[in-house]
Residue, then its C-alpha position, 0 to 999 in steps of 0.5 A: m343481443r344481436f339485431d339483424l335490423l339497424a332500426g332495432g334500437a332500445l326495447g320500448l315496453a308497453l302494456a299488452t296481452p301476453a302472447t300465446a306460448q307453450s308451458l316452460q314447466d317440467r314434464a313428467t319424465a326425467s332426462p334419459a340416462s345412457a342405455p344399459v346392455a341392450t335387449p337383444a345384445a347391443p351392436a358392437d358398432n357405435d354407429q348402430v342403435q343400442f336399445s333396451a326395454a321391458t318388452l320387445e315385439y317384432d313384426y317380421n312381415a312389416d319389419i317393425v320393432t315395438a318396444t314398451g316399458e322404460v324404453r332407452m335408445t342410444r346412438e353416437g351420443d344421442r339418447l332417447r327415453a319413452d314409454k313406447v317406441t315403434w321403429n319401422r326398419k324399412t322406412g327408418r322412422v321412429l315414433a316415441t310416445g309417452n313421457v318422451a325425453v331426447t338428449n343430444p351430445e351437448g346435454d340439451v334435453a327435449y321433452g314431448e308426449s310424441i316425437e317422430l325421429t329417424d333411426s339416427l335419433k338426430d332429426g325428426v318432428v316433435d309436438d308440444l315440445l319442451v327443451v331444457l338447455e344444458q346451461g339452464g334456459r328453457l324453450a317450449a314450442v307448439r311444434g319443433v323440427r330437429e335437423p340432422n345437424g342438431v339444429l332445432q326449428l321451433d314454431r310459436a315458441v317461448y324462451s327464458p333462462c329464469p326459474v319456473t318454480d318458486a322456493n317451494g317448488c310451485p310453478r311461477e311465471p318467469t321474471w322475463k321471457i321472449t315469445s316468438v313466432r319462430v325460433v332457431y336453436r343452433p347448439a354448435r353456436q350456443r345461440l338462439y335466433f328469433e323472428g317475430a319476437r316480443f319481450h315480456l318483463f314483469g308482465l309488460t310486453s314490448p312491441s314486435l321486435p326485429r330479428f335478433s339473436a342471443p346466446v344461451s351461454a357465456t360467449n364472445d360474439t359480436g353484438l349489442l350489450t345491455p344499455s344503461f341510462g343515467l341523469t346528471r346535473l352537468n351532462g343531462a340525460e345519458l344513454v350508453v349503448p355498448v356494442n361488442f366486436a368479437l375479434g377472436p375467441n380470446q379477444s374483444l373490442v367493446v365500443a360504447p357511445h355515451l349520448f348526453s342531452s346537454e353535452l357532446p357525445m363521448m366515445e368509450a372503447r375497451y379492448s381485452g385479450l387473453n393468451e397462453l401467457g396472460a391477460y391484458s385490457i385497455r380502456g379509453f374515453a374521448t370527448s370535447s367539452r368545456r373545462s376549467g383551467d389549470l387548478s394547481s393555482g386554485f379554483t377558477t370559473q373560467s372555462e374553455r372547450a377542449f379535447r378531453g380523455y382518459l386511458d386505463g390499461a392493465g395486464r399481467f403475463q406469466f412467462d414460466p413458474n418464476w418470471s412474470m411481468s405486470g403493468s398498468l397505464r393510467l393517463v388523463t388530459d385534465r384534473t376534473f375529467l374523471r369526476r365530471y363524467d363520474i368515472s372515478n373519484e381518485d386524486r392520483l393516477r399511477t402508471n407502472l411496469s414491473i418484471e418479477r422473479i419469485d421462487t421459494d427463497s428469493y424475489l427480484s423486482i425491476a419496476g418503474w412508475a410515474v404519478q399524475t396528480l389530480r389534486v387542487g394545488d399540487l404541481q405536476g412538476m413536483q410529482p416523481v418518476a421512478l426509473p428504475e426501482i430494483d429490489y432483490r431478496r434472498r432467504v437462507p433458512d438454517a444458515l447460522l446457528g440455526g437461524t434464518v438469514q435474509l439478504q436485500l439489495n435495493s436501488l431507486a432513482l426518483s426524478r422530478k421535472e420541477g423538484q428534487d431528484t434522488q438516487r438511492a441504493f442499499g444493501s442489508l443483512r438480517w438474521d433471525w433465530r426463533g426458539i421455545t424455552v422449557l417454560g414455554q416462552e417463545v424467543t426471537l433474536t434478531a441482528f440487522g445491518r444496512a449500508d446506504a448511499y444517496n445522491s440528491q440534486d435541487v434539494a431546495a425545491t422541497a418545501v419541508a426542510s426535514y425531507r430534503g437531506i444534504e445536496g450531493f452524495q451521502t452515505r449511512l450505516i444502520g445497525a440493530l440488535a433485538a430480542d423479543m419474547r412472548w409467553p402464552f397462557v391458555g385456559e378455560l373461561f365461560g365455557g370456552f378457551q382464552r389465551f393471554t400472551p404478554r410480550v416484551q421486546l428490546v431493540a438496541t441501535p446506535r445513532t443514525r445519519n437521518i437528516q443528512v439524507p432525503n426522505e422520500d418514502a417515510r414521511a407519513v409515520d404514525l404509531e399504531d398496533s400494527n407497527l408497535f413491535a416493528l424493528n423500524r416504525f417508519a413506513g419506508y427505508d429513508r428514515w430509521e428509528d435510531s433510539s434504543r427502546v423497550t416495548y411491552g404489551a399483551d395479547w388476549a383472545l377468547d373463543l366461545s361457541g359462535v363468538s370470538i374476541s381478541a385484543n392487544i395493547g402496548q407501549s414503548y420506552r426510549l432508553n436514551t435521552r437524545e432528541s428524537i427525529l420523530p415529530d411531536g404528535t406521532g406518539l413516538s417523540d417522547r421517551f414514553s410512547d403513546i399507548v396503542g391497541r386494537t379490539n376485534i369482536r365477531v359474533g357468528d356471521l352477524v356482527t363484526f367490530t374492530h376498534r383501533y386507538r391511540l391514547d396520549k401517554s400524559n393525559l390519555a387523550v384519544r389521538r387516534n380513534e378508528i371504528d369499523a363495524t358491520v351488523g346483519t346478514r348478507r341481505t340486510y346489514a348496516t355498516i359504519g366507519y369512523l376515523r378521528l386523527n387528533r395528533n396536533i401536527d400542523r407543520l407536515e403535509d403528510l400528517q394532517d389531522r382529520e375526522e371522517l364518518r362513513a355509513g352504509g346499509r341495505l334492507a331486504f324488504a321482500r324476497f328479491w327487493s332491497v333498499w340501500g344507501s351509503a354516505i361519507v361525511d367530513l367532520t374535520d374543522r379548522s381546529e384540527d386542520v388549518l388547511s381544511t375548508s370543512n365546517g365540522f359537518s361537510p357531506i362529501r357524497h351519498r348514494v341511495g338506491v332501490a334494487y331488484q335481484d333474482d336468478c335472471v335479472d338485476l334492476g336498480l335505481t340509484w341517486k347519487r349526490d356530490y357536495r363538492n365543486v372542483g373546477d367544472a366538476r360541480s356538485g349536484n345530483s345524478y341518477l342511474l338506472t341499471l337493468s341487466f338480464k341473464n344470458l342476454g346481451r350479445 
C-alpha cells in the first residue's frame, strides 16, 4: 500500500456505519467472447469495428446502425457484448443496453445495464458499473468514465479481491473491502488509486484515510508493506513497519524499522535481486542494546551496551547447464542476539561458497565454509574453517565385466585459530556389478579401494585423544570386497499384496590405520536402519570400519486398498576377533551388533506413523527409540515426535544420550477458524547425560495460537514461551499479532 501523505500511519479501525457502495455481485451476463464473422462481412482492417448480431437495422438518413440480439463488437482487443447496441456513425457514439459486458485487452471485464462508448470501444461512460479484474479483484461504482488509454475513473466505488459468494454460491459480504469517493484504475500499471477511502474489515470501518494506492496483482512497487505487531518480556511492545523500495523490475530493497517500547529501535534491511543467471538476497539487522559478556566461560549476569547485528545472505547462479555457483553468508555480533530478538534459535551459523559442475556421469565441487558457534561453553577459536574443499566424482557405466566404475578424488584443508589444523587428500575407485539369477535373487558385487594422505598440526589442542591422530604426515590404504544378495517373494494377503525380501551381505576388509589419522568428520557414529548394509558405517571419510562381517536382515511390505505397511529389521556379525575402534554403546563394538529396524504405516491421507529402534543384542534393552506420527487432515491434525537415545556413552562429546518429546496439532472449529499449538520438552536427566542440567521434564519452548484464514485475509494471534535463560536472552512470554491482506501491501 502506498500513501501520498506521510501522516497515513497505521489503520485505526472503529465501529461505524458502512459507507454506501455498489454491489460486487455478479451481473447476469457473461464476459464477451471474440466476435464471430460479422454481419455484414467483417472489415479486413483490424482498426475497424467487427460486429455480429441476430438482427441489424440501418437508418440511412440519420446514419444510425441498430443491432439487437446477442450483439458482439470487437476492435483492437476491446470486446463488447450487449442485448442492443445503437451506433451513431456521424457522432461516433455507441450506446449499449441490456446485460452489457466490455472486456479490455488486459482481460478486465466491465458490466453495466447501460454503457455509452465511442466507436473505438476504448472510452465512454458507464452507470451502475461492475469491473471484474483479470487477477480476481472486483470494482463496483455508481458511475465510471473510461478514457481512451484504458484508465477508469470511478465515482463512489468499492473494491475487494475477496470472494463475494460462499461455498454454496450464495451472496456473501467480502471479508474486507475499501469504499472510496473516487477510484482511478490504471491497467498498464495494474494499480488502484483511492481518494476519500475507508477500510472495512469484519464489519468494522476505519476513519477516512489519506490518498493511497494499492496493486491488483503481484508487482514490485515502492510502498508500505503489511505492518506486524508483537509483545515480548525483554523488548516490550514491538511494531514493525516495512517499506519496499523498487530498484527495478527485478530488484527491491525492504527497510523495516522495529520499534520497541522497552528498547532502542532496531533497523532491518533486505535486498533481493534476480537476473538471467540466478537469484540472490541479503538481510541485515542492526541495533544497540545491553548484552552479556562472552558466554564461552559460562553464564554471567554482567552486561554492557554495545552495537549488535546480524547478516544473512544467500544466492545461486547457473552459468550454463553444467556450471553453477551458490553461497550463503551468516554472521552475528554475539551469541544471544538472534534469540534475544526472536530471529532464530540456531546454535551454529555456517558461511559457505561453492562452485559446482554436474553432468550425466561426473560431479565437481570446489567449496569453502566457516562456522560461528553460538553455543554456551564452545570456544570460537576451536571452530574450523575449510578452504578449500574439493570433490570430484566420475561414473563409468558398463566399464568392467558389465559393472559400473566410480572414481572419487577429494581434498580438504581445515584450520582453526586455537585448535588442530588438518589437511586431507584421497583417491578411491569402486566397482559395482548387479545381476539377477535364474531363481530371482538380486546379487550385487562390490570392490573398493582408497589411498589417503593426512597432515596434522597442534593435535594436542583436541581434547578427545581418539580424534587427534599423529602429528605430521600420515598415509593410509583402504580396501574392501562385498557381496550383497536379496531374494524377494511376492504374494497375496488380506486382499492385497505383500513382499518379503530376506537380505544378506558379506564384507571383507583388512586392518586399517584409523587411530593414526585425525577424525574430523566421522565422530557421531550410530547404528541404524539406514546404514546397516552400508560399506562403511561411519558417517564420514576419516574413519573406516575395518572389520570383516556378515549382515543379515529382511524387508516386508503390505499394500492394501488405502493402507500401506513396510518394515525392516537386521543385525551384523563381525567375523574377526580383533578389538574394534567403535566405542561401547554405538551398537557396533561387539562381534554381534545391536538389532535395528524401522516400521512405516500409512492409512490414506489420515495416518502416517514411523518407528525407528535399536535393541541391545544382549538383553534387548531399547537403545534407540524414535517415533514420528501424524493423525488427521490438513486442517485438523495432531503430530507427535519422541526420541530417546540410551547408548550409555559418557566420554565422547558427539554421542551424548538424550530424550526429547515434540508435540503439535491444529483444530479447525469453523470454516475459516482454527487453534493450534506446539511444544518441545527435554526429558533428559543426569542419569542419561552427566552434562545435562535438565531434571527429566524441562520444557524448552511452546507456541499456542488462534488463526483465521480465508481466500483474502490471514489473521493470527500467537503466544510463545521460552523456558531457558542464555545470557541476555531470558525466558519469558512473547505475543505476536499477524494480519495480511491479499493484493494489499505495496
